[in-house]
C-alpha positions as CSV (number, residue, x, y, z in Angstrom):
1,X,-79.4,-30.0,-12.8
2,X,-78.0,-32.5,-10.2
3,X,-78.4,-31.8,-6.5
4,X,-78.8,-28.1,-6.8
5,X,-80.6,-26.2,-4.1
6,X,-82.7,-23.4,-5.6
7,X,-83.0,-20.3,-3.6
8,X,-85.2,-17.2,-3.8
9,X,-83.7,-13.9,-2.8
10,X,-85.9,-12.1,-0.3
11,X,-86.2,-8.4,0.2
12,X,-84.5,-7.2,3.3
13,X,-82.1,-4.4,4.6
14,X,-78.5,-3.6,5.8
15,X,-77.0,-0.2,6.8
16,X,-74.4,2.3,5.7
17,X,-72.8,5.0,7.8
18,X,-70.9,8.2,7.5
19,X,-69.1,7.6,10.8
20,X,-67.5,4.7,12.5
21,X,-70.1,2.0,13.5
22,X,-70.5,1.2,17.1
23,X,-69.8,-2.3,18.6
24,X,-73.3,-2.3,19.9
25,X,-76.3,-1.8,17.6
26,X,-80.0,-1.5,17.8
27,X,-81.5,-4.8,16.6
28,X,-84.1,-4.5,13.9
29,X,-87.0,-6.9,12.9
30,X,-89.4,-4.2,11.9
31,X,-90.8,-4.0,8.3
32,X,-89.6,-1.3,6.0
33,X,-91.1,0.1,2.9
34,X,-88.4,0.3,0.3
35,X,-88.4,2.5,-2.9
36,X,-85.5,2.7,-5.2
37,X,-84.9,4.5,-8.5
38,X,-82.5,2.9,-11.0
39,X,-79.5,4.7,-12.6
40,X,-80.7,4.4,-16.2
41,X,-83.7,2.3,-17.3
42,X,-83.8,-1.4,-17.0
43,X,-84.9,-3.7,-19.8
44,X,-87.8,-5.7,-18.2
45,X,-88.8,-7.6,-21.4
46,X,-89.6,-7.3,-25.1
47,X,-92.8,-6.6,-27.1
48,X,-93.6,-7.2,-30.7
49,X,-94.2,-4.1,-32.8
50,X,-97.0,-4.5,-35.3
51,X,-95.9,-3.1,-38.6
52,X,-97.4,-3.1,-42.1
53,X,-95.0,-5.9,-43.0
54,X,-95.3,-8.0,-39.9
55,X,-94.1,-8.0,-36.3
56,X,-90.7,-7.4,-34.9
57,X,-88.9,-6.3,-31.6
58,X,-86.0,-4.1,-32.8
59,X,-84.4,-4.2,-29.3
60,X,-84.4,-8.0,-29.0
61,X,-83.3,-8.4,-32.6
62,X,-80.3,-6.1,-31.9
63,X,-79.2,-8.3,-29.0
64,X,-80.4,-6.5,-25.9
65,X,-81.3,-8.8,-23.0
66,X,-83.6,-8.6,-20.0
67,X,-81.8,-7.0,-17.1
68,X,-79.7,-4.7,-19.3
69,X,-79.5,-1.1,-18.1
70,X,-79.9,1.4,-20.9
71,X,-77.5,4.4,-20.2
72,X,-77.4,6.0,-23.6
73,X,-79.7,6.2,-26.6
74,X,-78.1,7.9,-29.6
75,X,-76.4,11.0,-28.3
76,X,-78.8,11.2,-25.3
77,X,-77.5,10.1,-21.8
78,X,-80.2,8.1,-20.0
79,X,-80.4,8.5,-16.3
80,X,-84.2,8.5,-15.8
81,X,-87.4,7.3,-17.6
82,X,-88.0,11.0,-18.6
83,X,-84.6,11.0,-20.4
84,X,-85.6,7.9,-22.3
85,X,-89.0,9.3,-23.3
86,X,-87.3,12.4,-24.6
87,X,-84.8,10.4,-26.6
88,X,-87.5,8.1,-28.1
89,X,-89.4,11.2,-29.3
90,X,-86.5,12.0,-31.6
91,X,-86.6,8.7,-33.4
92,X,-87.0,9.0,-37.2
93,X,-86.5,5.5,-38.4
94,X,-82.8,5.7,-38.9
95,X,-80.4,3.2,-37.2
96,X,-79.5,4.4,-33.7
97,X,-76.9,3.2,-31.2
98,X,-77.9,2.0,-27.7
99,X,-75.4,1.7,-24.9
100,X,-76.2,-0.7,-22.0
101,X,-74.6,-1.7,-18.8
102,X,-74.5,-5.5,-18.6
103,X,-72.8,-6.8,-15.4
104,X,-69.8,-4.6,-14.9
105,X,-69.3,-3.8,-18.6
106,X,-70.7,-1.3,-21.1
107,X,-71.9,-2.7,-24.4
108,X,-73.1,-0.9,-27.5
109,X,-75.8,-2.1,-30.0
110,X,-77.2,-0.7,-33.2
111,X,-80.9,-1.0,-33.8
112,X,-83.4,0.3,-36.3
113,X,-86.8,1.5,-34.9
114,X,-89.9,0.0,-36.3
115,X,-93.0,2.1,-37.3
116,X,-96.2,0.6,-35.9
117,X,-99.5,0.6,-37.7
118,X,-100.3,4.0,-36.2
119,X,-97.2,5.6,-37.6
120,X,-95.2,5.7,-34.3
121,X,-91.6,4.7,-34.2
122,X,-91.0,2.0,-31.5
123,X,-88.2,-0.1,-30.1
124,X,-90.2,-3.1,-28.9
125,X,-89.0,-3.1,-25.3
126,X,-90.6,-3.0,-21.8
127,X,-88.7,-0.8,-19.3
128,X,-88.6,0.0,-15.6
129,X,-86.8,2.7,-13.7
130,X,-87.9,2.0,-10.2
131,X,-88.4,-0.9,-7.7
132,X,-90.4,-1.0,-4.6
133,X,-91.3,-3.5,-1.9
134,X,-91.2,-4.4,1.7
135,X,-88.2,-5.8,3.6
136,X,-86.9,-6.1,7.2
137,X,-84.6,-3.8,9.1
138,X,-81.4,-5.6,10.3
139,X,-79.7,-3.0,12.5
140,X,-79.6,0.7,13.4
141,X,-76.7,2.7,14.9
142,X,-78.3,5.5,16.9
143,X,-74.9,7.3,17.2
144,X,-74.3,7.7,13.5
145,X,-77.9,7.3,12.2
146,X,-76.8,4.4,10.0
147,X,-79.2,1.5,9.3
148,X,-78.8,-1.7,7.4
149,X,-81.4,-4.1,5.8
150,X,-81.9,-7.1,3.5
151,X,-78.5,-8.7,3.7
152,X,-78.5,-8.9,-0.1
153,X,-78.8,-6.6,-3.0
154,X,-82.0,-5.4,-4.7
155,X,-81.5,-7.2,-8.0
156,X,-83.3,-7.9,-11.3
157,X,-85.7,-10.8,-10.6
158,X,-85.0,-12.6,-13.9
159,X,-81.2,-12.2,-14.2
160,X,-80.1,-11.6,-10.6
161,X,-78.1,-8.6,-11.7
162,X,-77.6,-5.9,-9.0
163,X,-79.7,-2.8,-9.9
164,X,-77.6,0.4,-10.0
165,X,-78.9,2.9,-7.6
166,X,-79.9,6.4,-8.6
167,X,-81.6,7.3,-5.3
168,X,-84.0,5.7,-2.8
169,X,-85.8,5.9,0.4
170,X,-87.2,3.8,3.2
171,X,-90.5,4.4,5.0
172,X,-92.8,2.9,7.7
173,X,-94.6,-0.3,6.6
174,X,-97.2,-2.7,8.0
175,X,-97.6,-6.4,7.4
176,X,-101.2,-7.0,6.4
177,X,-101.1,-10.7,5.4
178,X,-98.9,-13.8,5.2
179,X,-98.8,-16.2,2.3
180,X,-97.2,-19.4,3.8
181,X,-94.4,-21.0,1.8
182,X,-94.4,-24.6,0.6
183,X,-92.0,-26.7,-1.5
184,X,-91.6,-25.1,-4.9
185,X,-93.6,-22.0,-4.0
186,X,-92.0,-19.4,-1.7
187,X,-94.3,-17.6,0.6
188,X,-94.5,-13.9,1.2
189,X,-95.1,-11.2,3.8
190,X,-97.6,-8.9,2.2
191,X,-96.9,-5.4,3.3
192,X,-98.3,-1.9,2.9
193,X,-95.9,1.0,2.8
194,X,-96.7,4.4,4.4
195,X,-94.8,7.0,2.5
196,X,-96.3,9.7,4.8
197,X,-93.8,8.3,7.4
198,X,-90.4,8.6,5.8
199,X,-87.6,7.0,7.8
200,X,-84.4,7.5,5.8
201,X,-82.6,7.4,2.5
202,X,-80.8,4.6,0.5
203,X,-77.3,5.5,-0.4
204,X,-76.0,2.2,-1.6
205,X,-77.3,-1.1,-3.0
206,X,-74.8,-4.0,-2.9
207,X,-74.5,-7.7,-2.4
208,X,-74.5,-7.3,1.3
209,X,-77.7,-5.2,1.5
210,X,-79.0,-1.7,1.2
211,X,-77.4,1.0,3.3
212,X,-78.3,4.5,4.3
213,X,-79.0,6.9,7.1
214,X,-82.3,7.7,8.9
215,X,-84.2,8.2,12.1
216,X,-85.4,4.8,13.4
217,X,-86.3,3.3,16.8
218,X,-83.2,2.4,18.8
219,X,-84.4,-0.3,21.2
220,X,-82.8,-3.6,22.2
221,X,-79.2,-2.6,21.9
222,X,-76.9,-5.7,21.5
223,X,-73.3,-6.3,21.0
224,X,-72.2,-7.9,17.7
225,X,-70.7,-11.4,17.5
226,X,-69.7,-14.3,15.2
227,X,-72.1,-16.9,13.9
228,X,-71.6,-20.5,14.9
229,X,-73.4,-23.8,14.7
230,X,-76.2,-24.2,17.3
231,X,-79.4,-22.7,18.5
232,X,-80.3,-19.1,17.6
233,X,-83.2,-16.7,17.2
234,X,-84.5,-14.5,14.4
235,X,-86.6,-11.4,14.9
236,X,-89.3,-10.4,12.5
237,X,-92.8,-8.9,12.2
238,X,-95.6,-11.1,10.9
239,X,-98.7,-9.1,12.0
240,X,-99.9,-6.2,14.1
241,X,-98.5,-7.7,17.3
242,X,-95.1,-6.3,16.4
243,X,-91.6,-7.8,16.5
244,X,-91.4,-11.3,17.8
245,X,-88.5,-13.8,18.2
246,X,-88.5,-17.3,16.8
247,X,-86.2,-20.2,17.3
248,X,-83.9,-21.5,14.5
249,X,-80.9,-23.8,14.3
250,X,-77.7,-22.6,12.5
251,X,-76.6,-25.8,10.8
252,X,-73.5,-24.8,9.0
253,X,-71.2,-21.7,8.8
254,X,-68.9,-21.4,5.8
255,X,-66.7,-18.9,4.0
256,X,-67.3,-18.3,0.3
257,X,-67.1,-15.5,-2.3
258,X,-65.5,-13.2,0.3
259,X,-68.2,-13.5,2.9
260,X,-69.5,-15.7,5.7
261,X,-72.8,-17.4,5.2
262,X,-74.8,-19.8,7.3
263,X,-77.4,-22.5,6.5
264,X,-80.3,-22.0,8.9
265,X,-83.3,-24.2,9.7
266,X,-86.5,-22.9,11.4
267,X,-87.4,-25.0,14.4
268,X,-90.1,-22.8,16.0
269,X,-93.5,-24.4,15.7
270,X,-95.3,-21.0,15.9
271,X,-93.3,-19.6,12.9
272,X,-93.8,-22.8,10.9
273,X,-97.5,-22.7,11.5
274,X,-97.8,-19.1,10.4
275,X,-95.4,-19.0,7.5
276,X,-94.2,-22.5,6.7
277,X,-90.7,-21.2,7.5
278,X,-88.8,-18.4,5.7
279,X,-90.8,-16.3,3.3
280,X,-90.1,-13.3,1.0
281,X,-90.1,-10.1,3.1
282,X,-88.2,-11.7,5.9
283,X,-84.8,-10.9,4.3
284,X,-82.9,-8.8,6.8
285,X,-84.5,-10.4,9.8
286,X,-81.7,-10.2,12.5
287,X,-80.2,-13.4,13.7
288,X,-79.4,-13.4,17.5
289,X,-77.2,-16.0,19.1
290,X,-76.0,-16.1,22.7
291,X,-77.4,-12.6,23.3
292,X,-75.4,-11.1,20.4
293,X,-76.4,-9.8,16.9
294,X,-74.6,-12.2,14.6
295,X,-76.3,-11.9,11.2
296,X,-79.4,-11.6,9.0
297,X,-81.7,-13.9,7.0
298,X,-81.1,-13.5,3.3
299,X,-82.6,-16.4,1.3
300,X,-85.1,-19.2,1.4
301,X,-84.6,-22.7,-0.1
302,X,-87.4,-22.8,-2.7
303,X,-87.7,-26.5,-2.4
304,X,-87.6,-26.4,1.5
305,X,-89.1,-23.2,3.0
306,X,-88.1,-24.4,6.5
307,X,-84.5,-23.7,5.6
308,X,-82.4,-20.9,4.0
309,X,-79.3,-18.8,4.2
310,X,-78.0,-16.0,6.5
311,X,-75.1,-13.5,6.2
312,X,-72.7,-12.5,8.9
313,X,-73.3,-9.1,10.6
314,X,-69.6,-8.4,10.1
315,X,-70.0,-8.7,6.3
316,X,-72.8,-6.2,6.4
317,X,-70.7,-3.8,8.6
318,X,-67.7,-4.3,6.4
319,X,-69.8,-3.3,3.4
320,X,-71.0,-0.2,5.2
321,X,-67.4,0.8,6.2
322,X,-66.2,0.3,2.6
323,X,-69.0,2.6,1.3
324,X,-67.9,5.2,3.9
325,X,-64.3,5.1,2.8
326,X,-65.3,5.5,-0.9
327,X,-67.6,8.4,-0.2
């Protein structure tokens, strides 16, 4: 590939609301524990079934792909892993239809289960129905209870497809270690979630972030503003010392794919020393410019961890308002 910049999507957060969002918002920067159940079950990979006549993965042979969301198996609707287990228990070796969601389309495949050497009918597929991790809070509206985080969707790590939300929650989290990033190897904030301290729900997962309502700290209220080239700050938490601000440079602001994005470059020597730049877990870190909340960190350049992307705060707010109107 010529002159392509590879990026790594980082887990972070953006908010949704059930009332009009205020012009002034509480600025985030604190870590969040994020737990989300998928609507259906996602194909994580394939396994070979050992049979008396050799090995085969019926699901892969039928045309299923990693990232597909299985929504129906035979006559059984699949919304949870329990639904899938119940449907698989009914397999008898006959051909069965499988309906999957791939992108924004439903596709149907026919596959024939394989009997393993222990006499159990199997499909040869690895599945997941939940995703968890640690991200960063972007904003909170104390008037409506709306919060926002990540600035991008929770997606399949292999295909980049947005994971359909069944339900989810956020909770308190603590950063316990930092793995610095380097060229070709994105770093990471290693966090520990405390599910005993629930903070809110997740009502939507979309390209602009995750959105929901909750009860979060409402300190450092700032007005919102437009991103522009020049010096700025990001807020994030790297250790037990709490939220800190670090200097960055917004190098470019551009419109594309219906949203405003920015190329950002870390200039703060303290942040570069601790993390090497932008690392996974910093997604959603608020961007502050001229005393206003203007956006959030979303991605890191894998080949240059000192740089990455940001999204406009107004795109996150627009996404929240669109969800409200559709509710």
